[in-house]
C-alpha positions as CSV (number, residue, x, y, z in Angstrom):
1,X,20.3,23.5,-51.6
2,X,16.8,22.1,-52.2
3,X,13.8,24.4,-51.9
4,X,10.2,23.7,-51.3
5,X,9.4,24.8,-54.9
6,X,11.3,21.7,-56.1
7,X,9.1,19.2,-54.1
8,X,6.2,17.5,-55.9
9,X,3.9,17.5,-52.9
10,X,3.7,17.9,-49.2
11,X,3.9,14.1,-48.6
12,X,7.4,14.2,-50.0
13,X,8.4,16.8,-47.4
14,X,11.0,15.3,-45.1
15,X,14.3,16.4,-43.5
16,X,17.2,15.4,-45.7
17,X,20.9,15.7,-46.3
18,X,23.5,15.1,-43.6
19,X,22.5,14.2,-40.1
20,X,24.5,16.5,-37.8
21,X,25.4,14.4,-34.6
22,X,24.8,16.1,-31.3
23,X,27.5,14.5,-29.3
24,X,31.1,13.4,-29.8
25,X,31.2,9.7,-30.6
26,X,31.4,7.5,-27.5
27,X,30.5,10.4,-25.2
28,X,26.7,10.5,-25.3
29,X,25.7,11.3,-21.7
30,X,23.5,8.8,-19.9
31,X,23.9,6.4,-22.9
32,X,21.5,3.4,-22.7
33,X,21.8,0.7,-25.3
34,X,18.0,0.2,-25.7
35,X,17.6,3.8,-27.0
36,X,17.7,4.9,-30.6
37,X,17.6,8.2,-32.4
38,X,15.3,7.6,-35.3
39,X,11.8,8.5,-36.4
40,X,9.1,5.8,-36.4
41,X,9.2,5.9,-40.2
42,X,12.9,5.2,-40.2
43,X,12.6,2.5,-37.6
44,X,9.9,0.7,-39.6
45,X,11.9,0.8,-42.9
46,X,13.2,-2.5,-44.2
47,X,16.8,-3.1,-43.1
48,X,16.7,-0.6,-40.2
49,X,19.8,-1.1,-38.0
50,X,19.2,0.1,-34.4
51,X,22.9,-0.2,-33.7
52,X,23.7,2.4,-36.4
53,X,21.0,4.8,-35.2
54,X,22.0,5.6,-31.6
55,X,23.3,9.2,-32.2
56,X,20.7,12.0,-31.7
57,X,21.0,14.6,-34.5
58,X,19.8,17.6,-36.3
59,X,18.7,17.4,-40.0
60,X,17.5,20.3,-42.1
61,X,14.4,20.4,-44.2
62,X,14.6,21.9,-47.8
63,X,15.0,25.6,-47.6
64,X,12.1,28.0,-48.4
65,X,11.9,29.5,-51.8
66,X,14.4,32.4,-52.0
67,X,11.5,34.7,-53.1
68,X,9.9,34.4,-49.7
69,X,12.8,33.3,-47.4
70,X,13.3,35.1,-44.1
71,X,16.0,34.9,-41.5
72,X,13.6,33.0,-39.1
73,X,14.2,29.4,-38.1
74,X,12.1,26.7,-36.5
75,X,13.3,23.6,-34.7
76,X,10.8,20.8,-35.3
77,X,10.4,18.5,-32.2
78,X,8.3,15.4,-32.6
79,X,6.3,13.8,-29.8
80,X,5.6,10.2,-29.0
81,X,5.4,9.8,-25.2
82,X,9.2,9.8,-25.0
83,X,8.9,6.3,-26.4
84,X,9.4,7.3,-30.1
85,X,9.5,10.2,-32.5
86,X,6.2,9.7,-34.3
87,X,4.8,13.0,-35.4
88,X,6.7,13.9,-38.5
89,X,4.1,12.7,-41.0
90,X,1.4,14.8,-39.3
91,X,3.9,17.8,-39.2
92,X,4.4,17.8,-43.0
93,X,1.6,20.2,-43.8
94,X,2.5,22.4,-40.9
95,X,6.2,22.5,-41.9
96,X,5.0,23.3,-45.4
97,X,3.1,26.3,-44.0
98,X,6.2,27.5,-42.3
99,X,8.4,27.1,-45.4
100,X,5.8,28.9,-47.6
101,X,5.9,31.7,-45.1
102,X,9.7,31.8,-45.4
103,X,10.7,30.1,-42.1
104,X,13.6,27.7,-42.4
105,X,13.1,24.4,-40.5
106,X,15.4,21.9,-38.9
107,X,14.4,18.6,-37.3
108,X,15.6,17.4,-33.9
109,X,15.7,13.6,-33.5
110,X,16.3,12.9,-29.8
111,X,16.8,9.5,-28.0
112,X,13.9,7.3,-27.3
113,X,12.3,5.2,-25.8
114,X,12.3,6.4,-22.2
115,X,15.5,6.0,-20.3
116,X,15.6,3.4,-17.5
117,X,16.1,4.6,-13.9
118,X,15.9,8.3,-14.9
119,X,13.2,10.9,-15.4
120,X,11.3,10.1,-18.7
121,X,12.5,13.4,-20.3
122,X,16.1,13.4,-19.1
123,X,18.0,12.1,-22.1
124,X,15.7,14.1,-24.5
125,X,16.4,17.3,-22.5
126,X,20.1,16.6,-22.7
127,X,19.8,16.2,-26.4
128,X,17.6,19.4,-26.8
129,X,20.0,21.7,-24.9
130,X,22.9,20.3,-26.9
131,X,21.1,20.8,-30.1
132,X,20.4,24.5,-29.4
133,X,24.1,25.0,-28.7
134,X,25.2,23.3,-31.8
135,X,22.7,25.2,-33.9
136,X,24.0,28.6,-32.9
137,X,27.0,28.7,-35.3
138,X,25.0,26.9,-38.0
139,X,22.4,29.7,-37.9
140,X,25.1,32.3,-38.5
141,X,26.6,30.2,-41.4
142,X,23.1,30.1,-43.0
143,X,22.4,33.8,-42.5
144,X,19.6,33.1,-40.0
145,X,18.8,35.1,-36.9
146,X,19.0,33.4,-33.4
147,X,16.6,36.1,-32.2
148,X,14.0,34.7,-34.6
149,X,14.6,31.0,-33.9
150,X,11.9,29.1,-32.3
151,X,10.3,25.6,-32.2
152,X,7.2,23.6,-33.2
153,X,6.2,20.7,-31.0
154,X,3.5,18.3,-29.9
155,X,2.8,16.2,-26.8
156,X,6.0,14.9,-25.3
157,X,7.8,17.0,-27.9
158,X,6.0,20.0,-26.4
159,X,7.0,19.0,-22.9
160,X,10.6,19.0,-24.2
161,X,10.2,22.2,-26.1
162,X,8.7,23.9,-23.0
163,X,11.7,22.8,-20.9
164,X,13.9,24.4,-23.6
165,X,11.8,27.5,-23.8
166,X,10.9,28.2,-20.2
167,X,13.8,26.6,-18.2
168,X,16.7,27.8,-20.3
169,X,18.5,29.1,-17.1
170,X,18.1,25.9,-15.2
171,X,21.3,23.9,-14.6
172,X,22.3,21.4,-17.3
173,X,20.7,18.0,-16.8
174,X,24.1,16.3,-17.2
175,X,27.8,17.1,-16.6
176,X,29.6,18.8,-19.6
177,X,31.2,16.5,-22.1
178,X,33.3,19.2,-23.8
179,X,33.8,23.0,-24.0
180,X,30.5,23.5,-25.9
181,X,28.6,22.4,-22.9
182,X,30.2,25.2,-20.9
183,X,28.4,27.8,-23.0
184,X,24.9,29.0,-22.2
185,X,21.9,27.5,-23.8
186,X,20.7,29.9,-26.5
187,X,17.1,30.8,-25.6
188,X,14.3,30.1,-28.0
189,X,12.6,33.2,-29.4
190,X,9.2,31.6,-29.7
191,X,7.3,28.3,-29.4
192,X,4.2,26.8,-31.0
193,X,3.3,24.1,-28.5
194,X,0.5,21.6,-29.4
195,X,-1.1,19.6,-26.6
196,X,1.8,19.5,-24.1
197,X,1.8,16.4,-22.0
198,X,3.2,15.7,-18.5
199,X,2.8,19.3,-17.4
200,X,0.5,18.8,-14.4
201,X,1.0,17.0,-11.1
202,X,-1.6,14.3,-11.7
203,X,0.0,13.2,-15.0
204,X,3.8,13.5,-14.9
205,X,4.3,10.3,-16.8
206,X,1.0,9.6,-18.5
207,X,-2.6,10.9,-19.0
208,X,-4.0,13.1,-16.2
209,X,-5.6,11.0,-13.5
210,X,-8.2,13.6,-12.7
211,X,-8.4,15.5,-15.9
212,X,-6.1,18.1,-14.5
213,X,-8.7,19.4,-12.0
214,X,-7.0,20.4,-8.8
215,X,-3.6,19.6,-10.1
216,X,-0.6,21.9,-10.0
217,X,2.0,22.8,-12.6
218,X,5.2,20.8,-12.5
219,X,7.8,23.2,-10.8
220,X,10.3,21.9,-13.5
221,X,8.9,24.7,-15.7
222,X,10.7,27.8,-14.4
223,X,9.0,30.7,-16.2
224,X,11.3,33.7,-15.9
225,X,12.3,36.8,-17.8
226,X,14.2,34.7,-20.3
227,X,11.1,32.7,-21.2
228,X,9.9,33.2,-24.8
229,X,6.4,33.9,-26.2
230,X,4.3,30.7,-26.6
231,X,1.3,29.8,-28.8
232,X,-0.6,26.9,-27.2
233,X,-3.0,24.6,-29.1
234,X,-5.0,22.1,-27.0
235,X,-8.2,20.0,-27.2
236,X,-10.8,20.0,-24.5
237,X,-11.2,16.3,-24.8
238,X,-7.5,15.5,-24.6
239,X,-6.6,13.0,-21.9
240,X,-3.4,15.0,-21.5
241,X,-5.3,17.9,-19.9
242,X,-5.6,21.3,-21.5
243,X,-5.4,22.7,-18.0
244,X,-1.7,22.3,-18.4
245,X,-1.8,24.8,-21.3
246,X,-4.1,27.2,-19.6
247,X,-1.9,27.1,-16.4
248,X,1.3,27.8,-18.3
249,X,-0.5,30.5,-20.3
250,X,-1.5,32.2,-17.0
251,X,2.1,31.9,-15.7
252,X,3.6,33.5,-18.8
253,X,1.0,36.3,-18.8
254,X,1.7,37.0,-15.1
255,X,5.4,37.5,-16.1
256,X,4.4,39.9,-18.9
257,X,5.4,37.4,-21.6
258,X,3.3,37.2,-24.7
259,X,1.2,34.0,-24.8
260,X,-1.6,32.8,-27.0
261,X,-4.2,30.1,-26.4
262,X,-6.3,28.1,-29.0
263,X,-8.6,25.6,-27.3
264,X,-10.9,23.3,-29.3
265,X,-13.7,22.1,-27.1
266,X,-14.2,18.6,-28.5
267,X,-10.8,17.8,-30.0
268,X,-8.6,15.0,-28.6
269,X,-4.8,14.6,-28.6
270,X,-2.5,15.3,-31.5
271,X,-1.3,17.9,-33.9
272,X,-3.7,20.5,-35.3
273,X,-4.4,20.6,-39.0
274,X,-3.0,23.0,-41.6
275,X,-5.9,25.5,-41.7
276,X,-5.9,26.4,-38.0
277,X,-2.1,26.3,-38.0
278,X,-2.0,28.7,-40.9
279,X,-4.5,31.0,-39.3
280,X,-3.4,31.0,-35.7
281,X,0.3,29.9,-35.6
282,X,1.4,32.1,-38.5
283,X,-0.7,34.9,-37.0
284,X,1.2,34.4,-33.7
285,X,4.5,34.8,-35.6
286,X,3.2,38.0,-37.1
287,X,2.0,39.4,-33.8
288,X,5.4,38.9,-32.1
289,X,7.4,40.3,-35.0
290,X,8.9,37.1,-36.5
291,X,6.8,37.7,-39.6
292,X,5.1,41.1,-40.3
293,X,2.7,42.7,-39.4
294,X,1.6,42.6,-35.7
295,X,-1.9,43.8,-34.8
296,X,-2.8,45.5,-31.5
297,X,-3.4,43.4,-28.4
298,X,-6.8,43.3,-26.6
299,X,-6.9,43.7,-22.8
300,X,-5.4,41.2,-20.4
301,X,-8.6,41.3,-18.3
302,X,-10.7,40.1,-21.2
303,X,-8.3,37.3,-22.0
304,X,-8.3,36.0,-18.4
305,X,-12.1,36.2,-18.2
306,X,-12.4,34.2,-21.4
307,X,-10.1,31.5,-20.2
308,X,-12.0,31.1,-16.9
309,X,-15.3,30.8,-18.7
310,X,-13.8,28.1,-21.0
311,X,-12.5,26.1,-18.0
312,X,-15.9,26.4,-16.3
313,X,-17.8,25.2,-19.4
314,X,-15.4,22.2,-19.8
315,X,-15.9,21.4,-16.1
316,X,-19.7,21.5,-16.5
317,X,-19.6,19.2,-19.6
318,X,-20.3,21.8,-22.2
319,X,-16.9,22.2,-24.0
320,X,-16.5,24.8,-26.6
321,X,-13.8,26.4,-28.7
322,X,-11.7,29.4,-27.6
323,X,-9.0,31.3,-29.5
324,X,-7.1,34.0,-27.8
325,X,-4.8,35.5,-30.5
326,X,-3.2,37.8,-27.9
């Protein structure tokens, strides 16, 4: 098994080895021939054959160095507007941070572009739920802990990850194809969600028409007792409104579920860099017990007041940064 220590640099960090197919051949639900399961890098490579890249799959990154390895696992879910899986190059330094902290990582490549005649997320949600079911025995085989398995995501990938994290008890989006689909979806234990898209009613398929002001959360996100802790990153200048993140943060907190919020006043759309990720995302994993230690949590009233002040400043055209590590 390859380890991070054997890689020459972060730019060489990619998922490798066998691609584990998510579905039995010929039984992919809602199959549409225009969809592929490939990253943008793969699709742009010379000789790429779309016909040979229809099957969504899981593929592992190199394992952490044994001296730091833990029993935690992260499912890496790329964004791309449900039109492609484009984020893996930007994720490399973030995945490297997880590997250096001892977290094992596996990449999910779901079907894109958007399906025709169906909700934009439907085939990806089918693939995501199936992936978590397939992952359960693989975690056991690798000595990893399902209770410490979470996800890293961005944009449309965060929309998909939030469906998996917050709506795990919702009915399956497609009829079962075999006995595996009759089992429950294993819940995620945690989620780092960067700039989730399509969360609010004024932007269910694109950027928010009114900046999220006056919009409501999509009822598709069924926050319940099974929902996991979430660490949100969002930019105040993001056309996919940060009010989606603040709204979901409130809903999680109202349920007594640990949620953290990191808002950069002037930042636009896309993944965060390695420094804030190291400081805040790894800190989140320590605070919820995935990585030790976990500091004490400040008051809920202070957190709510800070979010309301940030939203008011953004509304008044004076965006600023806010980091709520609790």
